[in-house]
N, CA, C and O of each residue as an XYZ file, in Angstrom:
392
protein
N       3.568      3.573    -19.671
C       2.980      4.790    -19.843
C       3.785      6.032    -19.916
O       4.442      6.373    -18.933
N       3.786      6.772    -21.065
C       4.870      7.692    -21.469
C       4.148      9.214    -21.212
O       3.071      9.525    -21.721
N       4.868     10.015    -20.411
C       4.406     11.329    -20.011
C       5.259     12.413    -20.734
O       6.479     12.301    -20.848
N       4.658     13.307    -21.143
C       5.312     14.627    -21.939
C       5.927     15.068    -20.876
O       5.619     14.627    -19.769
N       7.018     16.127    -21.055
C       7.737     17.091    -20.381
C       6.635     18.128    -19.488
O       7.011     18.474    -18.368
N       5.550     18.520    -19.889
C       4.663     19.442    -19.574
C       3.837     18.606    -18.390
O       3.545     19.107    -17.305
N       3.546     17.386    -18.749
C       2.564     16.301    -18.133
C       3.449     16.191    -16.718
O       2.918     16.324    -15.616
N       4.624     15.975    -16.875
C       5.455     15.497    -16.043
C       5.665     16.843    -14.931
O       5.699     16.634    -13.718
N       5.771     17.949    -15.395
C       6.043     19.262    -14.374
C       4.814     19.390    -13.904
O       4.861     19.933    -12.800
N       3.597     19.107    -14.277
C       2.183     19.296    -13.795
C       2.106     18.039    -12.577
O       1.547     18.326    -11.519
N       2.504     17.077    -12.706
C       2.307     16.057    -11.714
C       3.316     16.368    -10.696
O       3.005     16.275     -9.509
N       4.570     16.751    -11.070
C       5.554     17.035     -9.996
C       5.173     18.282     -9.130
O       5.496     18.311     -7.943
N       4.498     19.298     -9.708
C       4.039     20.291     -8.894
C       2.687     19.597     -7.886
O       2.576     19.962     -6.716
N       2.005     18.882     -8.316
C       0.873     18.379     -7.487
C       1.455     17.401     -6.520
O       0.928     17.271     -5.415
N       2.458     16.737     -6.842
C       3.132     15.772     -5.579
C       4.031     16.532     -4.883
O       4.787     15.882     -4.161
N       4.175     17.769     -4.891
C       5.235     18.422     -3.855
C       4.736     18.430     -2.468
O       5.566     18.320     -1.566
N       3.398     18.553     -2.163
C       2.921     18.622     -0.832
C       2.831     17.018     -0.273
O       3.084     16.879      0.924
N       2.592     16.163     -0.817
C       2.231     14.817     -0.744
C       3.413     14.126      0.364
O       4.635     14.193      0.229
N       2.685     13.479      1.438
C       3.561     12.656      2.218
C       3.646     11.411      1.786
O       2.695     10.998      1.122
N       4.864     10.445      2.065
C       4.740      9.193      1.437
C       3.613      8.210      2.217
O       3.327      8.175      3.414
N       3.122      7.486      1.176
C       2.001      6.447      1.867
C       2.503      4.958      1.884
O       2.024      4.074      2.595
N       3.485      4.820      1.039
C       4.228      3.629      1.063
C       5.557      3.423      1.278
O       6.244      4.051      0.473
N       6.229      2.718      2.134
C       7.336      2.555      2.455
C       8.235      1.221      1.861
O       7.778      0.086      1.999
N       9.233      1.399      1.351
C      10.053      0.105      1.029
C      11.202     -0.231      1.902
O      12.282      0.345      1.775
N      11.046     -0.907      2.550
C      12.046     -1.195      3.931
C      13.176     -1.960      3.553
O      13.303     -2.113      2.338
N      14.249     -2.612      4.474
C      15.212     -3.068      4.282
C      15.099     -4.425      3.533
O      16.079     -4.893      2.953
N      13.942     -5.027      3.550
C      13.771     -6.418      2.711
C      13.743     -5.995      1.072
O      13.860     -6.877      0.221
N      13.597     -4.732      0.743
C      13.490     -4.275     -0.674
C      11.945     -4.544     -1.209
O      11.025     -4.619     -0.395
N      11.750     -4.668     -2.470
C      10.646     -4.687     -3.107
C       9.928     -6.112     -2.991
O      10.322     -7.147     -3.527
N       8.820     -5.961     -2.203
C       8.058     -7.359     -1.973
C       6.968     -7.438     -2.615
O       6.625     -6.496     -3.329
N       6.301     -8.416     -2.513
C       4.804     -8.456     -3.155
C       3.736     -7.738     -2.360
O       2.673     -7.322     -2.822
N       4.136     -7.645     -1.144
C       3.014     -6.864     -0.188
C       3.423     -5.397     -0.388
O       2.477     -4.655     -0.125
N       4.619     -4.689     -0.799
C       4.720     -3.542     -1.050
C       4.166     -3.155     -2.287
O       3.800     -1.984     -2.390
N       4.027     -3.963     -3.301
C       3.552     -3.780     -4.489
C       2.221     -3.743     -4.546
O       1.638     -2.991     -5.327
N       1.548     -4.618     -3.657
C      -0.001     -4.501     -3.477
C      -0.420     -3.346     -2.866
O      -1.458     -2.739     -3.130
N       0.594     -2.984     -1.858
C      -0.010     -1.542     -0.889
C       0.174     -0.458     -1.841
O      -0.504      0.553     -1.657
N       1.063     -0.497     -2.935
C       1.377      0.750     -3.756
C       0.110      0.755     -4.738
O      -0.557      1.783     -4.851
N      -0.202     -0.384     -5.431
C      -1.382     -0.685     -6.187
C      -2.522     -0.352     -5.641
O      -3.330      0.256     -6.343
N      -2.832     -0.650     -4.351
C      -4.102     -0.139     -3.745
C      -4.201      1.398     -3.510
O      -5.266      1.976     -3.725
N      -3.102      2.059     -3.072
C      -2.905      3.463     -2.909
C      -3.217      4.304     -4.231
O      -3.866      5.350     -4.195
N      -2.658      3.712     -5.484
C      -2.769      4.270     -6.669
C      -4.262      3.808     -7.066
O      -4.689      4.548     -7.952
N      -4.917      3.107     -6.799
C      -6.677      3.067     -7.056
C      -7.340      4.237     -6.288
O      -8.322      4.682     -6.882
N      -7.099      4.736     -5.325
C      -7.713      5.868     -4.711
C      -7.204      7.181     -4.905
O      -7.941      8.161     -4.788
N      -5.842      7.287     -5.231
C      -5.268      8.453     -5.067
C      -4.405      8.984     -6.495
O      -3.957     10.125     -6.599
N      -4.309      8.216     -7.263
C      -3.723      8.531     -8.875
C      -2.384      8.855     -8.785
O      -1.596      8.393     -9.609
N      -1.895      9.835     -7.596
C      -0.726     10.198     -7.578
C       0.045      9.886     -6.084
O      -0.300     10.549     -5.105
N       0.909      9.036     -5.983
C       1.570      8.678     -4.633
C       2.884      8.650     -4.580
O       3.599      8.236     -5.491
N       3.332      9.161     -3.337
C       4.967      9.058     -3.132
C       5.356      7.734     -2.152
O       4.689      7.291     -1.217
N       6.412      7.335     -2.573
C       6.914      6.122     -1.861
C       8.358      6.212     -1.456
O       9.319      6.481     -2.176
N       8.335      5.923     -0.105
C       9.642      6.216      0.511
C      10.665      4.968      0.412
O      10.215      3.853      0.677
N      11.826      5.086      0.096
C      12.794      3.843     -0.117
C      13.668      3.908      0.886
O      14.711      4.540      0.716
N      13.368      3.193      2.249
C      14.365      3.140      3.181
C      15.211      2.090      2.987
O      14.708      1.119      2.421
N      16.782      1.989      3.415
C      17.471      0.883      3.573
C      17.926      0.539      2.077
O      18.540     -0.527      2.024
N      17.787      1.113      0.997
C      18.332      1.199     -0.196
C      19.465      2.086     -0.737
O      19.398      3.310     -0.629
N      20.475      1.486     -1.301
C      21.690      2.296     -1.563
C      21.288      2.993     -2.928
O      20.451      2.557     -3.718
N      21.977      4.070     -3.056
C      21.951      4.840     -4.316
C      21.838      4.268     -5.647
O      21.217      4.802     -6.566
N      22.595      2.921     -5.734
C      22.656      2.357     -7.019
C      21.505      1.635     -7.490
O      21.215      1.464     -8.674
N      20.745      1.142     -6.293
C      19.435      0.295     -6.691
C      18.220      1.016     -6.623
O      17.167      0.386     -6.722
N      18.207      2.376     -6.451
C      16.995      3.134     -6.194
C      16.311      3.295     -7.619
O      15.090      3.370     -7.754
N      17.155      3.338     -8.596
C      16.514      3.580     -9.871
C      15.906      2.186    -10.269
O      14.741      2.019    -10.629
N      16.762      1.315    -10.165
C      15.883     -0.016    -10.479
C      14.485     -0.385     -9.667
O      13.433     -0.777    -10.172
N      14.743     -0.172     -8.399
C      13.694     -0.454     -7.450
C      12.392      0.468     -7.898
O      11.238      0.040     -7.918
N      12.760      1.703     -8.224
C      11.516      2.546     -8.617
C      10.863      2.153    -10.054
O       9.657      2.238    -10.285
N      11.779      1.738    -10.925
C      11.261      1.112    -12.182
C      10.675     -0.363    -11.714
O       9.535     -0.524    -12.151
N      11.015     -1.140    -11.171
C      10.204     -2.401    -10.906
C       9.018     -2.048    -10.097
O       8.013     -2.719    -10.332
N       8.948     -1.324     -9.381
C       7.675     -0.699     -8.744
C       6.698     -0.212     -9.586
O       5.500     -0.437     -9.410
N       7.154      0.453    -10.507
C       6.137      1.206    -11.502
C       5.773      0.016    -12.290
O       4.573     -0.235    -12.404
N       6.702     -0.805    -12.887
C       6.285     -2.061    -13.662
C       5.157     -2.697    -13.035
O       4.171     -2.914    -13.739
N       5.144     -3.113    -11.524
C       4.551     -4.036    -10.882
C       3.102     -3.271    -10.743
O       2.054     -3.883    -10.953
N       3.125     -2.066    -10.420
C       1.778     -1.336    -10.367
C       1.175     -0.680    -11.588
O       0.191      0.053    -11.488
N       1.826     -0.970    -12.861
C       1.341     -0.339    -14.251
C       1.319      0.888    -13.964
O       0.224      1.418    -14.148
N       2.373      1.735    -13.462
C       2.353      3.091    -13.218
C       3.447      3.660    -13.903
O       4.229      2.913    -14.492
N       3.634      5.095    -13.906
C       4.840      5.721    -14.436
C       5.377      6.501    -13.143
O       4.725      6.943    -12.196
N       6.858      6.542    -13.398
C       7.618      7.075    -12.592
C       7.641      8.804    -12.959
O       8.065      9.239    -14.029
N       7.165      9.557    -11.987
C       7.012     10.827    -12.213
C       8.482     11.644    -11.865
O       9.034     12.516    -12.536
N       8.849     11.111    -10.731
C      10.163     11.880    -10.233
C      10.709     10.843     -9.031
O      10.016     10.104     -8.332
N      12.013     10.999     -9.009
C      12.774     10.390     -7.892
C      13.847     11.236     -7.609
O      14.759     11.554     -8.372
N      13.622     11.654     -6.184
C      14.510     12.659     -5.607
C      14.994     11.763     -4.279
O      14.155     11.313     -3.499
N      16.056     11.605     -4.144
C      16.704     11.075     -2.980
C      16.240      9.626     -2.917
O      16.456      8.767     -3.772
N      15.528      9.474     -1.701
C      14.816      8.309     -1.166
C      13.385      8.135     -1.719
O      12.733      7.092     -1.660
N      12.964      9.380     -2.302
C      11.470      9.380     -2.572
C      11.211      9.238     -4.059
O      12.053      9.617     -4.872
N       9.942      8.643     -4.465
C       9.852      8.154     -5.753
C       8.234      8.557     -5.844
O       7.430      8.031     -5.074
N       7.872      9.414     -6.728
C       6.513      9.526     -7.159
C       6.007      8.875     -8.328
O       6.580      8.800     -9.415
N       4.669      8.321     -7.960
C       4.054      7.287     -9.093
C       2.678      8.105     -9.514
O       2.100      8.877     -8.749
N       2.273      7.815    -10.799
C       1.280      8.121    -11.287
C       0.486      7.040    -12.130
O       1.054      6.350    -12.977
N      -0.573      6.959    -11.907
C      -1.543      5.920    -12.676
C      -3.125      6.487    -12.613
O      -3.823      6.547    -11.601
N      -3.440      6.828    -13.780
C      -4.879      7.857    -13.873
C      -5.763      6.425    -13.810
O      -5.459      5.316    -14.250
N      -7.179      6.944    -12.976
C      -8.172      6.029    -12.980
C      -8.716      5.786    -14.157
O      -8.680      6.648    -15.036
N      -9.353      4.474    -14.373
C     -10.278      4.275    -15.566
C     -11.271      4.944    -15.733
O     -11.388      5.559    -16.793
N     -12.265      5.021    -14.748
C     -13.423      5.808    -14.480
C     -13.166      7.306    -13.889
O     -12.303      7.453    -13.024
N     -13.765      8.183    -14.264
C     -13.594      9.548    -13.515
C     -12.216      9.789    -12.862
O     -12.073      9.813    -11.639
N     -11.050      9.994    -13.886
C      -9.996     10.504    -13.232
C      -9.920     11.739    -12.604
O     -10.475     12.711    -13.117
N      -9.260     11.839    -11.480
C      -9.433     13.361    -10.671
C      -8.346     14.100    -11.099
O      -8.421     15.310    -10.888
N      -7.265     13.642    -11.697
C      -6.183     14.383    -12.352
C      -6.237     14.740    -13.715
O      -6.138     13.770    -14.466
N      -6.375     15.940    -14.315
C      -6.635     16.105    -15.458
C      -5.024     16.606    -16.144
O      -4.377     17.502    -15.603
N      -4.606     15.996    -17.191
C      -3.115     16.189    -17.424
C      -3.342     17.376    -18.544
O      -4.407     17.430    -19.160
N      -2.401     18.217    -18.746
C      -2.135     19.173    -20.023
C      -2.051     18.218    -21.133
O      -1.660     17.051    -21.092
N      -2.552     19.010    -22.298
C      -2.219     18.252    -23.573
C      -0.744     18.248    -24.109
O      -0.464     17.637    -25.140
């Protein structure tokens, strides 16, 4: 899923106040973590994920793998926090700018 710069800015603004709902621990990206993130994206469309225990070099790969596993887009990676977005198929709550 490709987002334009305007859409990305809009989603980052919406995600600013969100608390992390999924945590990736020392074991890394497991099937359970991907399933939990997928479940949260069904309800919230925009979620933040906390990457604990990962070093700086693997954060980008972990966030991309998580996005691929959940069929979502990485909106932003700041430090150990990743913001993911996936619109609902029916009645999306977030309306993206054109």
